[in-house]
C-alpha positions in Angstrom: -10.1 -7.0 3.9 -13.4 -5.4 4.7 -15.2 -3.4 1.9 -14.1 -0.1 3.5 -10.4 -1.3 3.8 -10.6 -2.3 0.1 -11.8 1.2 -0.8 -9.1 2.8 1.3 -6.5 0.6 -0.4 -7.7 1.6 -3.8 -7.8 5.3 -2.9 -4.2 5.0 -1.7 -3.2 3.3 -5.0 -4.8 6.0 -7.1 -3.1 8.8 -5.0 0.4 7.3 -4.7 0.8 5.6 -8.1 -1.6 7.2 -10.6 -1.6 10.8 -9.3 1.8 11.1 -7.6 3.6 8.8 -10.1 5.3 6.6 -7.6 5.8 3.7 -10.0 8.3 2.0 -7.6 5.4 1.3 -5.2 3.6 -1.0 -7.6 4.7 -4.1 -5.7 3.0 -2.8 -2.6 -0.4 -3.0 -4.4 0.0 -5.7 -7.1 0.7 -9.4 -6.3 3.5 -11.3 -8.0 0.7 -13.4 -9.6 -1.2 -10.3 -10.8 -2.8 -10.7 -14.2 -4.1 -7.7 -16.3 -6.8 -9.2 -18.6 -6.6 -6.0 -20.7 -2.8 -6.2 -21.1 -0.8 -7.6 -23.9 -1.6 -11.3 -24.3 1.9 -12.6 -23.6 2.5 -10.4 -20.6 4.1 -12.2 -17.6 2.2 -11.9 -14.3 3.3 -9.4 -11.7 3.4 -5.7 -10.8 6.0 -4.7 -13.4 3.3 -3.8 -16.0 1.7 -1.1 -13.9 5.1 0.2 -12.9 6.0 0.6 -16.6 2.6 2.0 -17.4 2.9 4.6 -14.7 6.3 5.8 -15.9 5.0 6.1 -19.5 1.9 8.1 -18.5 3.8 10.4 -16.1 6.4 11.2 -18.8 3.7 12.0 -21.4 1.2 13.6 -19.0 3.0 15.0 -16.0 -0.2 16.6 -14.6 -2.3 13.5 -15.1 -5.0 13.1 -12.4 -7.3 10.3 -11.7 -10.4 11.2 -9.7 -12.5 8.3 -8.4 -16.2 9.0 -9.2 -17.5 6.0 -7.3 -16.5 2.5 -6.1 -18.4 -0.6 -5.1 -17.2 -3.8 -3.4 -18.6 -7.3 -3.8 -16.6 -10.0 -2.1 -13.1 -9.9 -3.5 -14.1 -7.5 -6.3 -13.8 -3.7 -6.3 -15.3 -1.8 -9.2 -14.4 1.8 -9.8 -15.4 4.5 -12.3 -12.8 7.3 -12.7 -12.4 10.5 -14.5 -8.9 10.9 -16.0 -7.5 14.3 -17.0 -4.1 15.5 -18.2 -2.0 17.6 -20.6 0.1 16.0 -23.4 3.5 17.4 -22.6 5.8 14.5 -23.5 6.1 11.7 -26.1 3.2 9.1 -26.0 3.8 5.9 -27.9 5.6 7.7 -30.7 3.5 10.8 -30.7 5.2 14.1 -29.9 3.6 16.3 -27.3 0.7 18.4 -28.5 0.2 20.6 -25.4 -3.5 19.6 -25.5 -5.6 18.6 -22.6 -7.9 15.5 -22.3 -10.7 14.4 -20.0 -12.1 10.8 -20.3 -13.7 8.2 -18.1 -12.4 4.7 -17.2 -13.9 1.7 -15.4 -11.8 -0.9 -13.7 -12.7 -4.1 -11.9 -10.1 -5.5 -9.5 -9.9 -8.8 -7.6 -8.2 -8.2 -4.3 -7.1 -11.0 -2.1 -4.7 -11.1 0.9 -4.0 -7.4 0.6 -2.9 -7.4 -3.0 -4.5 -6.9 -6.4 -4.6 -10.3 -8.2 -6.5 -9.5 -11.4 -7.8 -6.5 -13.3 -10.3 -6.0 -16.1 -10.6 -2.4 -17.4 -12.0 -0.2 -20.0 -10.8 3.4 -20.6 -11.9 5.8 -23.3 -8.5 5.8 -25.1 -10.1 6.7 -28.4 -11.7 9.7 -26.8 -8.3 10.7 -25.3 -6.5 10.3 -28.6 -9.2 12.3 -30.4 -9.0 15.2 -27.9 -5.3 15.3 -28.2 -5.6 15.5 -32.0 -3.7 12.2 -32.5 -6.6 10.6 -34.4 -9.4 12.1 -36.5 -12.8 12.7 -34.9 -15.2 9.9 -36.0 -17.5 11.2 -38.7 -15.4 14.4 -39.1 
């Protein structure tokens, strides 16, 4: 894939899976050998993890939106910074809905080969999200 094709591929992933919630499309984007380096240590490879993650997030935050702030491509690697927003309207890992909104940033690095995502490294401001939702106390407060 050319750098522009990789960016288009990623835009489509964000639109169809993250924003529209089409979890069943995960296998179109993630290879059977996909490894999420930020996932649980004993997770088997494959697209199932992002399919499951999408379902959990859409149930908890039905209006969740991921906006790509910028992307860069270097060889097989695509790096993206995103802004993620949503309203907590459903259960989230044992926490009942709060009705509160959040806005956080996330950075992901993907290795894309042969038209599929093979690896991911990521960092999202989960603590910021949990704090904004009132699920954890503000640091120092």
